[in-house]
C-alpha positions as CSV (number, residue, x, y, z in Angstrom):
1,M,17.5,51.8,33.6
2,S,17.5,54.8,31.1
3,D,14.0,55.7,29.2
4,D,16.1,55.3,26.1
5,I,16.6,51.7,26.7
6,K,13.0,51.1,27.9
7,D,12.0,52.8,24.5
8,K,14.1,50.5,22.6
9,I,12.8,47.6,24.3
10,L,9.1,48.5,23.7
11,K,9.9,49.3,20.0
12,A,11.4,45.9,19.7
13,A,8.5,44.0,21.3
14,L,5.8,46.1,19.1
15,Q,7.6,45.4,15.9
16,N,8.1,41.7,16.5
17,A,4.3,41.7,17.4
18,L,3.4,43.5,14.3
19,D,5.2,41.1,12.1
20,H,4.2,37.9,13.8
21,G,1.1,38.6,15.9
22,K,2.7,38.0,19.2
23,T,6.2,38.4,20.6
24,Q,8.6,36.6,23.0
25,D,11.1,37.6,25.7
26,K,13.7,35.9,24.4
27,I,13.6,37.4,20.9
28,V,13.2,41.0,22.2
29,L,16.2,40.4,24.5
30,G,18.2,39.2,21.4
31,K,17.4,42.3,19.3
32,I,18.4,44.5,22.2
33,L,21.7,42.8,22.9
34,G,22.1,43.0,19.1
35,T,21.9,46.8,18.8
36,E,23.2,47.5,22.5
37,P,26.1,44.8,23.0
38,S,27.1,47.0,26.2
39,L,24.0,45.4,27.9
40,R,25.0,41.8,27.7
41,T,26.5,42.2,31.2
42,Q,23.1,43.6,32.4
43,V,20.7,40.8,31.3
44,K,19.6,40.0,34.8
45,E,18.7,43.8,35.2
46,I,16.9,44.4,32.1
47,M,15.0,41.0,32.0
48,P,12.2,41.9,34.3
49,T,11.6,45.0,32.1
50,I,11.3,42.8,28.9
51,I,9.2,40.5,30.4
52,D,6.8,43.0,31.4
53,V,6.7,44.8,28.2
54,V,6.2,41.6,26.4
55,N,3.4,40.8,28.4
56,S,1.8,44.0,27.9
57,V,2.2,44.1,24.3
58,N,0.9,40.6,24.0
59,Q,-2.5,41.7,25.8
60,M,-3.1,44.4,22.8
61,S,-5.1,43.8,19.9
62,A,-3.6,44.2,16.3
63,D,-5.4,47.7,16.1
64,Q,-3.9,48.7,19.5
65,I,-0.4,47.5,18.5
66,R,-0.6,49.7,15.3
67,R,-2.0,52.7,17.1
68,Q,1.0,52.5,19.7
69,I,3.5,52.1,16.9
70,Q,1.8,55.1,15.0
71,D,2.0,57.5,18.1
72,R,5.5,56.2,19.5
73,F,7.6,54.7,16.5
74,P,6.1,55.8,13.1
75,D,9.1,54.8,11.3
76,L,8.1,51.1,11.6
77,L,5.1,51.8,9.5
78,A,7.1,53.2,6.6
79,E,6.8,51.3,3.4
80,K,9.9,49.3,3.0
81,P,11.4,49.2,-0.5
82,K,10.5,45.9,-2.2
83,K,13.5,43.7,-2.6
84,Q,14.2,43.1,-6.3
85,E,13.4,39.5,-7.1
86,E,16.8,37.6,-7.3
87,R,17.6,36.1,-10.9
88,D,21.1,34.7,-11.3
89,G,23.2,34.8,-14.4
90,L,21.7,33.2,-17.6
91,P,23.3,35.4,-20.3
92,P,21.2,37.0,-23.1
93,L,20.7,34.4,-26.0
94,E,22.4,35.1,-29.4
95,G,19.8,36.0,-32.1
96,A,16.7,35.4,-29.6
97,E,13.4,37.4,-30.6
98,Q,10.9,38.3,-27.9
99,G,8.0,35.8,-28.1
100,K,9.6,33.6,-30.6
101,V,12.0,31.4,-28.6
102,I,11.5,27.8,-28.4
103,T,13.6,25.5,-26.4
104,R,13.2,21.7,-25.8
105,F,14.1,19.3,-23.0
106,P,14.7,16.0,-24.6
107,P,15.5,13.3,-22.0
108,E,15.6,9.7,-22.8
109,P,13.2,7.5,-20.8
110,N,15.9,5.2,-19.6
111,G,15.9,5.8,-16.0
112,Y,14.9,8.3,-13.2
113,P,15.5,11.9,-13.5
114,H,18.5,13.3,-11.5
115,V,19.9,16.6,-10.7
116,G,21.6,16.8,-14.1
117,H,18.2,16.5,-15.8
118,A,17.0,19.2,-13.4
119,K,19.8,21.5,-14.6
120,A,18.9,21.1,-18.2
121,A,15.2,21.5,-17.7
122,I,15.5,24.4,-15.5
123,I,17.8,26.3,-18.0
124,D,15.5,25.2,-21.1
125,E,12.4,26.7,-19.0
126,E,14.1,29.7,-17.7
127,Y,15.2,30.9,-21.2
128,A,11.7,30.2,-22.8
129,K,10.2,32.5,-19.7
130,M,12.8,34.9,-20.3
131,Y,11.8,35.7,-23.8
132,G,8.1,34.9,-23.5
133,G,8.6,31.7,-25.6
134,K,7.7,28.0,-25.5
135,L,9.4,24.9,-24.1
136,I,8.6,21.4,-25.4
137,L,9.2,18.4,-23.5
138,R,10.3,15.6,-26.0
139,F,11.0,12.1,-25.0
140,D,14.0,10.8,-27.0
141,D,12.8,7.3,-27.1
142,T,14.6,5.7,-30.2
143,N,16.5,2.8,-28.1
144,P,13.8,0.5,-27.0
145,E,16.7,-1.6,-25.4
146,A,17.0,1.0,-22.7
147,E,13.6,2.4,-22.5
148,R,10.7,1.6,-20.2
149,L,7.0,3.0,-19.5
150,E,7.8,3.8,-15.9
151,Y,10.7,6.1,-16.8
152,Y,8.2,8.4,-19.2
153,A,6.1,8.7,-16.0
154,A,9.1,9.2,-13.7
155,I,10.3,12.0,-15.7
156,K,6.9,13.8,-15.9
157,V,6.6,13.4,-12.1
158,G,10.0,14.9,-11.6
159,L,9.4,17.8,-13.7
160,D,6.0,18.5,-12.1
161,W,7.9,18.4,-8.7
162,L,10.4,20.8,-10.0
163,E,7.5,22.9,-11.1
164,V,8.8,23.1,-14.8
165,K,6.1,24.1,-17.0
166,Y,6.1,22.9,-20.6
167,D,3.8,23.8,-23.4
168,R,3.9,20.6,-25.4
169,V,4.8,17.0,-25.0
170,K,5.9,14.6,-27.8
171,N,7.9,11.5,-28.5
172,T,10.6,11.2,-31.2
173,S,9.0,7.9,-31.9
174,D,5.9,9.8,-32.9
175,D,7.9,10.7,-35.9
176,I,9.3,7.6,-37.1
177,E,8.0,7.4,-40.4
178,L,9.2,10.9,-41.3
179,L,12.6,9.9,-40.0
180,Y,12.6,7.2,-42.4
181,K,11.7,9.4,-45.3
182,K,14.6,11.7,-44.2
183,C,17.0,8.8,-44.3
184,Q,15.7,7.6,-47.8
185,E,16.6,11.2,-48.9
186,M,20.2,10.8,-47.7
187,L,20.5,7.4,-49.3
188,D,18.9,8.7,-52.6
189,G,21.5,11.7,-52.5
190,N,24.6,9.2,-51.9
191,Y,25.0,11.1,-48.4
192,A,24.4,7.7,-46.5
193,Y,25.0,3.9,-47.1
194,V,24.1,0.7,-45.6
195,C,27.0,-1.1,-44.0
196,T,26.9,-5.0,-43.3
197,C,30.5,-5.2,-41.8
198,K,31.1,-6.7,-38.3
199,Q,31.5,-4.1,-35.4
200,E,35.1,-4.9,-34.8
201,T,35.9,-4.1,-38.5
202,I,33.9,-0.9,-38.4
203,S,35.5,0.2,-35.0
204,A,39.2,-0.8,-36.5
205,N,38.5,1.2,-39.8
206,R,37.4,4.3,-37.8
207,R,40.5,4.2,-35.6
208,E,42.7,3.7,-38.6
209,M,40.7,6.2,-40.7
210,K,40.3,3.7,-43.6
211,P,37.0,3.6,-45.5
212,C,34.7,1.0,-45.2
213,K,34.3,-1.5,-48.3
214,C,30.4,-0.9,-48.2
215,S,30.8,2.7,-49.0
216,M,32.1,1.6,-52.4
217,G,28.6,-0.2,-53.5
218,E,26.3,0.9,-55.9
219,Q,23.1,2.9,-55.4
220,E,21.1,-0.3,-55.9
221,Q,22.9,-2.3,-53.2
222,N,22.1,0.3,-50.6
223,M,18.5,0.3,-51.5
224,E,18.3,-3.4,-51.4
225,R,20.1,-3.4,-48.0
226,W,17.8,-0.6,-46.7
227,E,14.6,-2.6,-47.5
228,K,16.1,-6.0,-46.1
229,M,16.8,-3.9,-42.6
230,F,12.9,-4.0,-42.3
231,S,12.4,-7.7,-43.0
232,K,15.4,-10.0,-43.4
233,F,18.3,-8.7,-41.6
234,K,18.6,-9.4,-37.9
235,Q,19.8,-7.0,-35.4
236,G,23.7,-6.3,-35.9
237,D,23.6,-7.3,-39.6
238,A,23.3,-4.0,-40.9
239,I,23.2,-0.3,-40.1
240,V,23.0,2.9,-42.1
241,R,26.0,5.1,-41.9
242,F,26.5,8.9,-42.8
243,R,29.0,9.0,-45.5
244,G,31.2,11.4,-43.8
245,N,35.0,11.8,-43.9
246,M,37.0,8.7,-42.6
247,S,40.3,11.0,-42.1
248,S,38.6,13.8,-40.2
249,E,40.1,14.7,-36.9
250,N,36.7,14.9,-35.6
251,T,36.0,11.3,-34.9
252,V,32.3,11.9,-34.9
253,M,32.6,12.6,-38.7
254,R,33.9,9.1,-39.4
255,D,30.9,7.7,-40.9
256,P,28.7,7.6,-37.9
257,V,25.5,5.5,-37.5
258,L,22.3,6.9,-38.6
259,F,20.0,4.0,-38.3
260,R,20.3,0.5,-36.8
261,I,18.2,-2.6,-36.1
262,I,16.9,-3.2,-32.6
263,E,14.5,-6.1,-32.0
264,T,13.5,-5.4,-28.5
265,R,9.9,-4.4,-28.0
266,H,9.3,-0.6,-27.8
267,P,7.4,0.6,-24.5
268,L,4.9,2.7,-26.6
269,L,4.9,1.2,-30.1
270,A,5.5,-2.6,-29.2
271,D,6.6,-4.6,-32.1
272,K,5.5,-2.2,-35.0
273,Y,8.8,-1.0,-36.0
274,R,12.4,-2.6,-35.6
275,V,14.7,0.0,-37.4
276,W,15.5,2.9,-35.0
277,P,17.4,6.2,-35.8
278,S,20.6,7.1,-33.7
279,Y,20.5,10.1,-31.5
280,D,22.6,12.2,-33.9
281,F,20.0,11.9,-36.7
282,A,16.9,11.9,-34.7
283,V,17.7,15.1,-32.6
284,A,18.8,17.3,-35.7
285,I,15.5,16.4,-37.4
286,E,13.4,16.7,-34.4
287,D,14.8,20.1,-33.3
288,S,14.3,21.4,-36.8
289,I,10.7,20.3,-37.4
290,D,9.7,21.4,-34.0
291,G,10.6,24.7,-34.5
292,V,13.3,24.8,-31.7
293,T,15.3,28.0,-32.0
294,H,18.0,27.3,-29.3
295,A,18.8,23.8,-28.6
296,F,21.0,23.3,-25.4
297,R,22.9,20.3,-24.4
298,T,25.8,19.3,-22.3
299,K,29.1,20.1,-23.6
300,E,30.3,16.4,-24.2
301,Y,28.1,16.8,-27.3
302,E,30.0,19.7,-28.7
303,L,32.1,17.4,-31.3
304,R,28.8,16.4,-32.6
305,N,27.5,19.7,-33.7
306,E,29.5,19.3,-37.0
307,L,27.4,16.4,-37.9
308,Y,24.3,18.0,-36.5
309,Y,24.4,21.0,-38.9
310,T,25.8,18.9,-41.7
311,I,22.7,16.7,-41.6
312,L,20.4,19.6,-41.7
313,D,22.4,21.5,-44.6
314,I,22.1,18.2,-46.8
315,L,18.4,17.9,-46.1
316,K,18.0,21.7,-46.5
317,M,16.1,22.1,-43.2
318,R,15.9,24.9,-40.9
319,K,18.9,25.0,-38.3
320,P,18.4,25.9,-34.7
321,K,21.2,27.6,-32.6
322,V,22.9,25.0,-30.6
323,M,24.5,25.8,-27.3
324,E,26.3,23.8,-24.7
325,F,26.5,23.9,-20.9
326,S,28.4,22.0,-18.5
327,R,27.0,18.7,-16.9
328,L,26.0,19.0,-13.2
329,G,26.7,16.5,-10.5
330,F,27.8,16.3,-6.8
331,E,31.2,15.1,-5.3
332,G,30.6,11.4,-4.5
333,M,27.1,11.2,-6.1
334,P,27.5,10.0,-9.6
335,V,24.4,10.4,-12.0
336,S,25.5,7.8,-14.5
337,K,23.1,5.2,-15.1
338,R,26.0,2.8,-15.9
339,I,27.0,3.3,-12.0
340,L,23.5,3.8,-10.5
341,R,21.9,0.6,-12.0
342,P,24.5,-1.8,-10.5
343,L,24.1,-0.3,-7.2
344,I,20.2,-1.0,-7.2
345,E,20.4,-4.4,-8.7
346,E,23.2,-5.6,-6.2
347,G,21.3,-4.3,-3.2
348,K,24.0,-1.6,-2.3
349,V,21.2,0.9,-2.3
350,S,17.4,0.5,-1.7
351,G,16.0,2.2,-5.0
352,Y,16.0,5.3,-7.0
353,D,14.6,7.2,-3.9
354,D,17.6,6.0,-1.8
355,P,18.4,9.5,0.0
356,R,22.2,9.0,-0.8
357,L,21.4,9.4,-4.8
358,P,21.3,12.5,-6.8
359,T,18.0,11.4,-8.4
360,L,15.0,13.8,-7.9
361,E,13.0,11.1,-6.0
362,A,15.8,10.8,-3.6
363,L,16.3,14.5,-3.2
364,K,12.6,15.0,-2.5
365,R,12.7,11.9,0.0
366,R,15.8,13.7,1.6
367,G,13.9,16.9,2.1
368,V,15.6,19.0,-0.5
369,R,13.0,21.6,-2.0
370,P,12.5,22.1,-5.6
371,E,12.9,25.8,-5.3
372,A,16.4,25.2,-3.7
373,I,17.3,23.1,-6.7
374,R,16.3,25.9,-9.2
375,K,18.2,28.5,-6.9
376,F,21.1,26.3,-7.1
377,V,21.1,25.7,-10.7
378,L,20.7,29.4,-11.7
379,S,23.5,30.4,-9.4
380,L,25.9,28.4,-11.3
381,G,25.0,30.6,-14.5
382,F,25.4,29.1,-17.9
383,T,29.1,27.9,-18.3
384,K,30.9,25.2,-19.9
385,A,33.4,24.6,-17.1
386,D,32.6,21.2,-15.3
387,T,30.4,21.5,-12.4
388,L,31.1,19.1,-9.7
389,A,29.6,20.9,-6.7
390,P,29.7,20.1,-3.1
391,F,26.5,18.9,-1.9
392,E,26.9,21.6,0.9
393,T,26.1,24.2,-1.7
394,L,22.6,22.9,-2.4
395,E,22.2,22.5,1.4
396,S,22.8,26.4,1.8
397,F,20.1,27.2,-0.6
398,N,17.7,24.6,1.0
399,R,18.2,25.8,4.5
400,K,17.0,29.2,4.0
401,I,13.8,27.8,2.5
402,V,13.0,25.1,5.0
403,D,14.0,26.8,8.2
404,P,11.0,29.2,8.6
405,E,8.8,26.2,8.2
406,S,10.6,23.5,10.0
407,I,9.0,22.6,13.5
408,R,11.5,22.5,16.2
409,L,11.3,19.1,18.1
410,H,13.4,17.9,20.9
411,M,15.2,14.6,19.9
412,V,17.6,12.5,22.1
413,K,20.2,9.8,20.7
414,N,22.4,7.8,23.0
415,P,19.9,8.5,25.7
416,A,20.6,8.6,29.6
417,S,18.0,9.0,32.2
418,I,17.7,12.0,34.6
419,K,15.0,12.4,37.2
420,V,14.0,16.0,38.0
421,R,11.8,17.1,41.1
422,N,9.9,20.0,41.9
423,L,8.6,20.8,38.5
424,P,5.9,23.4,38.8
425,S,3.6,21.6,36.3
426,N,3.2,18.2,34.5
427,I,2.1,20.0,31.3
428,I,4.2,22.7,29.4
429,T,3.3,24.5,26.1
430,M,6.1,25.2,23.7
431,P,6.2,27.2,20.4
432,N,6.9,25.1,17.2
433,H,9.5,27.8,16.1
434,P,11.5,30.4,17.9
435,T,10.5,33.3,15.6
436,K,7.8,32.1,13.3
437,D,4.1,31.6,14.1
438,I,3.5,28.0,13.1
439,G,1.6,27.0,16.2
440,R,2.3,25.7,19.6
441,R,2.4,22.2,21.0
442,T,1.6,20.7,24.6
443,I,3.9,18.3,26.3
444,E,3.1,15.9,29.3
445,I,6.0,15.5,31.5
446,G,6.9,13.5,34.5
447,E,10.0,13.4,36.8
448,D,11.9,11.1,34.4
449,F,13.6,12.5,31.1
450,Y,16.0,11.3,28.6
451,I,18.9,13.6,27.8
452,E,22.1,12.8,25.6
453,S,24.7,10.5,27.3
454,E,27.6,13.1,26.5
455,D,25.4,15.8,28.5
456,V,25.2,13.6,31.4
457,E,28.9,12.7,31.3
458,K,29.6,16.4,31.9
459,L,27.2,17.0,35.0
460,K,28.5,17.4,38.6
461,T,26.5,17.7,41.7
462,G,25.8,21.2,42.5
463,D,25.9,22.2,38.7
464,A,22.9,24.2,37.1
465,I,21.9,23.4,33.7
466,R,18.9,24.7,31.5
467,F,16.3,22.3,30.2
468,M,15.5,24.2,26.9
469,G,11.9,25.3,27.1
470,L,11.2,23.9,30.5
471,G,13.5,25.8,33.0
472,N,16.7,25.5,35.2
473,V,17.7,22.4,37.1
474,R,20.4,22.1,39.8
475,I,22.0,18.7,39.8
476,T,21.6,16.8,43.1
477,N,23.1,13.6,42.4
478,Q,25.6,12.3,39.7
479,S,24.8,8.6,40.1
480,P,22.1,8.1,39.2
481,P,21.6,11.5,37.7
482,Q,19.2,13.5,39.7
483,G,18.2,17.1,39.7
484,Q,15.7,19.9,41.1
485,Y,13.8,22.3,39.4
486,I,15.2,25.9,40.5
487,G,13.1,28.3,38.3
488,D,13.2,29.9,34.8
489,E,15.5,32.8,35.0
490,I,17.4,33.0,31.7
491,G,21.2,33.1,31.9
492,H,23.8,33.1,29.4
493,D,26.4,31.3,31.3
494,I,24.3,28.2,31.9
495,A,24.7,25.0,29.9
496,K,21.8,24.0,27.8
497,V,20.5,20.5,27.2
498,H,17.6,19.2,25.0
499,W,15.3,16.5,26.5
500,V,12.5,13.9,25.9
501,P,9.9,13.0,28.6
502,Q,10.3,9.2,29.2
503,K,6.4,8.8,29.9
504,N,5.6,9.2,26.4
505,A,8.8,9.2,24.2
506,Q,8.3,8.2,20.7
507,K,10.9,5.8,19.5
508,I,12.0,6.3,15.8
509,K,14.9,5.6,13.3
510,I,16.8,8.5,11.4
511,L,18.5,7.6,8.3
512,I,21.7,9.7,7.8
513,P,23.0,9.7,4.3
514,S,26.5,10.6,3.5
515,Q,28.9,10.5,0.4
516,L,28.5,7.5,-1.7
517,F,31.9,7.4,-3.4
518,F,35.2,8.4,-2.5
519,G,36.8,8.5,-5.9
520,E,35.6,5.2,-7.6
521,K,35.3,3.4,-4.3
522,F,31.8,2.8,-3.1
523,N,31.5,4.0,0.6
524,E,30.1,1.1,2.7
525,N,29.2,3.3,5.5
526,S,27.5,5.9,3.5
527,L,24.0,5.3,5.2
528,E,23.9,5.4,9.1
529,E,20.8,4.3,11.0
530,I,20.3,5.6,14.4
531,N,17.5,4.9,17.0
532,V,16.4,7.8,18.9
533,F,13.7,9.2,21.2
534,T,11.5,12.2,20.3
535,E,8.5,14.0,21.5
536,P,5.1,12.4,20.8
537,Y,4.1,15.2,18.7
538,Y,5.9,13.7,16.0
539,N,3.2,11.3,15.6
540,E,0.8,14.3,14.8
541,L,2.8,15.4,11.9
542,K,2.2,14.3,8.3
543,E,4.7,12.4,6.3
544,G,6.9,14.6,4.5
545,R,7.0,17.3,7.0
546,E,10.1,19.0,7.8
547,I,11.4,19.0,11.2
548,Q,14.5,20.5,12.8
549,F,15.6,18.3,15.5
550,V,17.1,20.7,18.2
551,R,20.8,20.5,18.2
552,F,21.1,18.0,15.7
553,G,19.8,19.2,12.2
554,Y,16.7,19.4,9.7
555,C,15.1,16.1,8.9
556,R,12.0,15.0,6.8
557,K,9.3,12.6,8.3
558,D,9.6,9.5,6.3
559,S,7.0,7.3,7.9
560,V,5.5,6.9,11.5
561,L,8.7,5.2,12.7
562,Q,11.5,6.8,10.4
563,A,12.8,10.2,9.3
564,V,15.6,11.1,7.0
565,Y,18.3,13.6,7.8
566,T,18.6,16.4,5.4
567,H,21.5,18.6,6.6
568,K,22.7,20.7,9.4
């Protein structure tokens, strides 16, 4: 072997030890073969040298490693240029001034937050940070029929998990008296009227572009009806409508609702109020009084901009800049509460944290990291194009984050037994990660192991297979499967199997979520449950810990007896 190859082996071992404290022969071999592909046919010849060098380097102190590098390979100590922090494509904001930008995230507390909420909140926060501005979390809580106290809390928990930082929290319902005052101004100026028509009549008139007879009423009639909405009228008897243009091509402007009666108890204000503003009215007023400079909302609201600005013009109030972006969802994973709620109520999914759902609770349980969601959202940029992304796109961001921290464990599904004789020890120690220093674990073994049935089916008497991390085994009998330990020499032409010792195998269940809908059809097989055996070290891991089961994929420990599959 040439001195040049020996130097490259030493350099690779020292570099790996410098980065991780220790090095391993497999890692050094991989680095050498990566730079010198011609050596792939000489693995047996160079492996003894690699093992000797690795053993020698692992006996050195950190100072000795540095001195060796300084003397032999000083280029390794040269300061590497800092990688510029990635920040994907949010375009500059029109009219934005540094330090003066105010954005708002205005969720309605009518359900658990999902990936669509995550996109909106992250964009709101990123723009506020970009300009040294502020973000307001404002609960749009003016529809008591749909809102519950638990949803306020769930939204805050979701934002905390996403690490979205807001500067102020408020509720639209805090300003109900002010909203009444602004409605009074609209009525006084004859820009609104109180309608007592049936809903069918209102809908028909809007379709046919016919004015409502209530819009012809005198000012006195409107004021009397407005007062009755707080006392005598019942829900559905009367609404306040904006005096728009019933012949407008923009259907939003055909005398839309500004206020309606809702007699359901409000989660925060109980029975104190019964007349509630519509979203269209409340959002315009709230954005203006809150000092919002740039109001982002999904593009289905684009037609409502005309009404938004007209209301503020009439009331002579400050106008924010409204900008639209596309909604975010995943193929086969609907975010609509109209679809999600029946799934839960009918027991088709277990709850809002069912790992098949796009809710933040479900993504967290599945093992998706908040950093991955942020990177994913920012990678999409600011666009109005509909975003129905494949879940694999988010997985690719998540994989890069969890891989360095995921403990590698052996796990066997569809187990078959095999007996291995002549093992050199009944205890082995294995690293928890092939390249990162996240500890080691000790495994007690006997002669009896579980391996995958499909691996057993391929075995023939005389075959040599490698029990990963344990050593090489020669098959001595096919039925029942038996083998004999024949050493630990690494070979690239030998089949590898993962395994679990039978004497202390831990039986757990793994939930494997898949696509929830194909088109509009619910996938009855969208959650698979498999029973598997894994190492006893699983019991020592905390709930929530990420694991990569060897030759299977990434999972998250859900409980003592259950894990959830994250992705490949």
